N, C-alpha and C positions, 0 to 999 in steps of 0.2 A: 325722347326717343328710345324704344326699345333695341336689346343686342342684337335681334331677329334682323330690325327691320335697316339698323347700320349695315348689318350684315348682306343685307337685299341690294342694300344702293351699295354697295362696295362691289358687289359683283357684275353690277351695272355698269358703275365707271369701268369697271377693268375691259369689260367688252366693249366698251365703246374707245377706250384707249385704244387697244389691238383692232380694232377696225378704221381707225386712225394712222396705224401703221408705227405706232410708238413703239420701241421696241421694247421686247418682252419682259426685261428685265427690270426696266426703269418701269415698264408699267408697274409690275407687282410691287418692287418697294416702293412706290408712291402709295398706291391702293393700302396696302398693309401699314403702310404708317399711318395714313391719315385713318384707317379704321380704328386704330390702335387708340389714338389721339380722341376718337367718337367715343368709343367704348370706357375709355378709362383717363387719361389725361397725357399732355407732352414731354411728362417725365418718362411716363412711364412706355411712351412710345419710341422714345431716344433708347432706353435702355435696352427695352425687345429688339430694335435696329442693329444697337451693337452684339447684343448677343447670337442673334441670328446670321451678322455676318461671319464674328470668328468662329462659332460653332461649327456653320456649313463649311469653310474654307479652310479650317484644321480636321475635317473627320477624315479619316485613313481610308474611309471605303472609295473617297472619290479619288484617291490617288490612282485606280485602275483606267480612269477615263481620258486623261494626258498620254498616258501609254499606249493605250489602243490607239489613239488618234496618231500619235508620233509613227507607231508602227506603219499605218496604212499610208502615212503622206510619205515616207522613205522610200516605200516600194513603187508609189504613184510617181513622185518625180523621177524615180529610176527608170521610166518609161516603160517598164515591162507590161504594161497592160495592152499594145499592140503583140508583142510574142506570145502573149495567153492567145488573144483572139485568132490570131492564126493558129494556134495548134490545136482549139477545139475544132475552126473550120474545117481543119486536115481530116477531120475525123467523119465529121457530118456535112461541111460544105456540099456537098457533091449529090446529096438529096434535094428534091426540088421543096426551094422554103430551109434548105440546110443551113445559107448563112443567118437566116432567122433562129434557127435553135442555136445554132454557135453563139451568137449574142447572146441570148438567153444562159447558155451554159457558160459564158465567160464570166456575163454578170455576177454568177452564182460563185465562183470562184475569186472573182476580185469583190465581192462581198465579204466574203470571209475574211480577208485582209482591210479594205477600208472603212468598215462599220458605219459607212454612210452612203444615203440613196444619190444627195445631189451628186456626191463625187461619182459613183459609180454612174449615173445617169449623163453627167458630164464626159465623161472619160468615153463611154462606150459610143457615144454621138460622135465625137471626133475620128475612132478606129472605125466603127461597122457601119454609119448612113454611108459614107464615101464609098466604101466598098460595095455597099447590098445597090446603091447609084448606079455604078459599074457595070453592075449584072440586071440593070434593067427592073427591080424592085419598084413594085406601087410606093410613092411615098408614106401613102397610109398604112400600109405593112410593116415598111420599116423604119418609121418614127413612132408607131406604137411598140414594137419589139422592144426598142430602147427604153420606152418608157415603163413598159412591165417587168423588162428586165434590172431596171433602176429601182424598182422597188423593194426589191430581196434584199439592199442593204441596209432596210430597218427589220428586216427579219433574220435571217443568215448571222450568228456571231463571228466578230463582236459586235453587236449592234448598239450603237450608241444611244438610241432612245431606249433599248431594254435596259442599258443600266441607268440611263436616268430616273425608268421608272420603279428600279431595284431600292434606288436611293430615296425617290419621294414615298414609297411604301413600305421601306425596311422590309421589303422581300429579299431572300439570299441572290445577289448576282451570279453566283456562280450557275446553280440550276435554270436561273433567268436565261440565260446565253445559251446553256445547253440546250433548254427545251424548243429555241430557234431552231436547230438544225433541221430535225424529219419534218417541221411543217415549211422549213427554207427550200430543200432539196424537193419534196412532192409540187411545190407551189410552182418551180422552175421547169418540173417535168409537165404540169397541169398547162403551163404558158406554152410550152413545145408542142403540145395538144391540140391548141388551140390552131395556133400556126397552121398545123397540119389538116384540121379541119376547113380553117378558111381556105386553105389554098388548094383542096379538095373540091370545094364549094363553088370557087373561083381561080382556074387556073393562072390567070391571066395577071394575080397579084404579084407571081413569083417565078419566072421562068426556070426551067434545069439549068441547072450549073455545068461545069466542066465534069471531066470524067473523073473518079475516085482516084486518090494518091493511089500508088505501094503502098502497101502494108509496110513496110520498112521506112518510106520516107516519113509514115502516119507515127512510128514510133521514135524517131529521131526528133519530128517534130516536138515529141512529149520533154524533150531537155526543157523548154523554156517557162515549164508548169513546176518544176521541182519547188523552186522558191518560194511558189505560193501553198505547196502541198505541207512542205517543211516548216513552214511558218506556222502553220495551220496546226501541224500537229504537235509542234513545241508549245503554242501557248494553248488553244482550244481542248488539245487532248490531256495537255497538263492537268488542266482545270478538272475534264471529266475523271481522270485516273486518280485525282486526287494528290497528286504530286504539288503542286501551286496552288495557291491561292489566286483570286483573280489579279488583284494588285500583282504579283509578283509574276502571273503570267504574261500581263501586260511587259512589265516591264522586261523581260527573257525575251518575247513576241519583237519589240521592238529595237533590243541590241542584235536579236538575230537579224532583223531585217536590215538594221547600217550593217552588219557584216557583210549580208549576201551581197546589197546594192554598191560597197567598196570594192570585195573581191571581183564583183564581177563588171567591176568598172563602168557600172552604169549610173553610179551617182557623181556627180562633182561636188567641187566645193561650193558654187552658187548654189545649186538643185539642193547642197547639206541646210545652207544659211537658209532657202527659203521653205523649209520643210520645218526648221526650228521653227521660222516666224510664223507661219501659219497655225503651227500646233499652238504657240502662246496664245495668239488672236482668239485662235475657236476655244481653248482652254478658259480664256476669261470672259470670252460671252458666257459660255454655259453655268460657270462658276457664280455669275453675277446672275443667271436667269435662275438658281438654284438658291442661292441666297435670299432674291425676291420672292422665290416659290416657299420659302421657309416660314417667311414672315407672315407671307399672306395666310399660308394653310392655319397658324397661330393665330390669325387675325381672324378667322372664318370658326374655329374650332371654340374662341370666346365669346364670340358670336350666336352658339349654338343651333346653327343651322344646321350642320353635318349631323348631329345626333339626333334635332327636331325633325329631318327627312326620313332618318332609318327608323326612327319612332311610329311615323307616320306611313313608311310603305310595309315596313314590319306587322303594322297592325288590319291590312290590308290583304281579303282573303283570296287572291288571286296564284296564281303558279309564278314561280320564284323563275321561270324560263322565260316567262310571259314579260316581266320586269326587265329580265335582262336584254329582250330584245328590245322592249321602250329605251333603255340606256343605250344598245348600238345605234339605233336610229337616230339618236341625239349625236353621238358621237362623228356619226355620218353626216349629219346636219352640219356641225359646225367645221365638219373636215374641208365641207364645200369654200368656207369662207376664213380658217385660219390655218396654218400650219402646226407640224405635228407635235412639237415642243411645248407649244400654246398651250393647245388642246390639255396636253399631259398635266402641267402644272394648273392650269384652272379648273378641271373637274376631278383629277384624282382626290384632293381633300373632301369631296362630297360623294364620289360615287365609292371609292376603295370601302371605306365604311360600310355601305350598304351591300356592295358582292360578299363581304364578308360576312356581315349578319344573313344575308341570305343561304350561306353553307357553302361560296363555291368556292375553288381554288384559287388564289391570286398569282400563281405563277401560270396556270392557264390561261387565266384571267386576262394575264399581261400580253401573251401572246395574240390573243381576241381582241385586243385593245387596238394591240399594234395592227394586225393586220385591216380595221377599219380605217387607220390613220391613213395607211397605205393607198387605199383606194380616194383618199383626198387628193395624194400626189396626183393623179391622173385625171381628176375631176372639173368642170366649170365652175366656178370662174376664177379659182387660186391656180388650182393645177400646176405646183412649181416644176416639177420635172417635164411638162408641156410646154413651157416656157424656156428653161434649160436647152430642150432640144431646140426651140424657135433660135434660141438667143446664138448657139454653135451653127446652125444650118437654118439661115434667113427665106432659103427657095421654098422653104415646104412649111402651108398657112398654118396657123393654128387651128383654124375649126377643121382644116382635114388633120392633122393629129388627135384632136377631140375626138373627132367620129372614128377612126382607129381603133382607139382603146377600147370601145364599147365593148368586143368582145373579151379584151381584157379584164374588164370589169365586172361582167358577168361570172368569169371564171375566179374571179376573186371572191364574188358575193356566195357561189358555191360551195369554195375550199372554207369561208368561213364556217358556213351551216357543218358541213361536215366534221369540223373540228368542237363545233358546240355538240355535234352529237355524237363523238367517239372520242372525247379528251385523252383515252390513252395516246393517241396521235402525237400530242404536245407530249402527254406525261410520263411516260415508261423511260425514256431516255433519265429524267432528272430523279424519277423512282429506284433505278439502278445504281444511280452515285453515293446512296446512302447502304449500298449491302457489299 
């Protein structure tokens, strides 16, 4: 059997295991190990398993991940999310649909600390949906707003999935994180505009809220936002200005989050221990996935499938943008059935060399890939964010949420085309880092 055929069988087997809900890390390890046995022998497979495990776990670049995760967990467990929502609501809550806009704004700020879409969605579902219910927002709008806001966690730094993309492709993590900032802010503004347009077309979706708060009260409400701004400026600002490496920024951010949570008396001993335990659990899960991804990528490289596909596509007389759209369509379809990390580790060994061969920028493509993966968070049948919201509030049926997110999904598709046509939206900040 040829190496290419063994590689193809390995890809199919991995798809089957993932669709059967076998953990991603274990699926990658199993397929990579069996693939090495098929191409070489069990001795080579055992040696490669050890090399991949040690090489990944000892990688200095991966030390950034637990630090940013811990930073987000300290602030999440300190209960600052409720205060954050109230502060944003004090500025925009009096507009028609203002609570929905406040939810998007709070999601953007909270994402800049948590780095996780699931954490952002779950937190805002607990905080914002009861508030919108109180003001008689239609469940379709309130749930869709939270689902859309949650997708910002993958885009706005410090995005865990962008860090994973950087580790898997060896793209520089600092520029990757900075590249997500402007698209994340613009995406949040477009979500707010989408809410406004929906309510203009159908005012019954969101009644007019209470009168605007006095200006001084709005200023006072901002005092609860300063921990997020300070931590963001310390960590992400430090990376942009060249004061810190991403790993150093993560350490500074985590320590700063701990100090703020303790001195504001928002983090007790129990929450501190829970933060550490959750950080260890998430880090171990991600490291297992990366070890498996490394072994699987090496197996694919040995099977010669990535190089064969790259040579074949390179020989085609078609536009590179047409090939890019084909890749994005495949990623979108995968997003209907698989979660984001699984899509990354499955596809990047094949499509990243192809993207480089086509002459595209790796950082730019990383943001586009995350945008498409984000769509999978709110589309059936998987729609992880939708199921998280339903788990928090059982009174909102899943079909209602899926129907509500359709305008948000259209907005995400439009914005993806915008950053394809205008790549400088993504690249101008990373380009300034080197000047």
